[in-house]
N, C-alpha and C positions, 0 to 999 in steps of 0.2 A: 361168736365174737360180740365184743362189748363196745358201748360208745366210748369214742377215743376223742382227744385232743392233739393236735400236732402244732409246732411252732417252726417255720420255715424262713429263714432268710435268703433273698435273692441277691447276689453279688455281683452289682455291675452289668454293663452292656458290652457285648462284643461284636463287632462288625464282621463281615465274612471274612475279610482279609486279617483280621486279627484272630480268628477261630482257635488257632494254637495257643493262644493266652488262657483259654479255657482250662482249668485244672482237670486233672484225670479223676474224677470224683464221681460218686453215686449220687444220684437225686434227680429232681425234677427240673425240667427244662422248659422255658417257653420262647417261641418264635415270633418275632414282631416285624412289622414293616416300619423302616426308619427312614430319616434324612441325615446324613452326615454334613454338618457346616465346616468346613476344612478352615475357614478363616477363624472362627471361634474354637473349633476342635472341639464339639459338642454333637449330641446325636438327639434329634427329635423322633420320639416314638408315636406312631400314628395308631396303630391298632394291634391287637393280638391276632395271630393267625392260627398258631397251633400249640399244643401242650402236650410233653411227653415225659417219658422217665426211661432212665437207663443205668447200667453198673457203671457204665464210663461215659459221661455226658460228651465229652469233646469228641471221642470217636463215632459215637451214635448220630450226633449232627452232621459231623463231616460225611458220613457214609449211609445216610437217610434215605429211605426207598421212597419217600414222598416230597422230597426236596424240589421236584417239578411241580406238584402240586402246590406248595407253600409259595413257589415264585409266581404262580397265576393271580395271587393276591397282592402283588407289589406292583405299584404304579409306576410309569416313567420317571426317572429322576430320583427314586427311593431305591432301597436294598433291605436286605434280610438282616436283622440282628438279633441276638440271642441274649438271654440271662437265664441263670440258673441258681437253683438252691440245694444244698447238700442234704443228703436223706439217706438213712440206711436202708438196705435192700427190703428188709423185713416187712414195711408197711409202704414202700415206694407206689406199687399199684393203687392201694387205696387212697393215698394222697393225691395221685394223679387222677383217679377217678373223680374224686371230690372237685378237684380244680376244672376239669371238663365238663361236669354236670352244673356246676354253678356258672361258669363263664361262656360255655359253648362256643369255642373257637371255630370258625368256618371250616378248616382243614381237618378236624378231628372228626371222626365217625362213632366210635365206640364210646359209650357212657355220656352221650349228649341228652338222650332221652331216659335212660335209667341208671339209678345208683344202687348197686347190689349189695352194699356194706352196710353195717350198723351205724348209726348218727356219728358223724365225723365233724369236728371243728377243727378249723384251719385258722391260724394267727400267722400273718404275714407281715414281714419287715424286709428292709433294703430297697433295692432298685425293682419296683414290681408294677410299673404302669399298665393299667388296665385290670388290675387284678384288686378285688375286694381285700381291704387290709384284715378283717375277721368275719369268717362266715361259717354256717353250719349247714350241712346237708344231711337228708334222712333218706332211709331205705325207700324205694319207690316198690308199689305193688308189682307183683310178678303175675305174666300172664299164663293160665295154666291151660 
């Protein structure tokens, strides 16, 4: 592998009840704790809970085996909401690992303490609350 740079645009926020509006796309998704203001029809995002990758983001979020774990991070009166950035399958795992290693979401386990890929730079645009807009991560030493 070699050093690589990726650009990813996060497209909107979806509440649980609007999850079917997420496109059937391959990419990286973020799970957040948020509050919906029905009067103003706005979402306030409080914290990043989880980062994942999938070939079909909508189906992965709807059927995720860690959903119960995500909900433990949501306080009364708040709800889960989601954002995603489209990404081809070839580098999804590497980009997901970079996001997790840099941001250390509480519901993720893998990649929080080690990054096994070559230097990776990520440029983030769009709806990306809680994410650095540009960052690089480097391979961490392996324990032998």
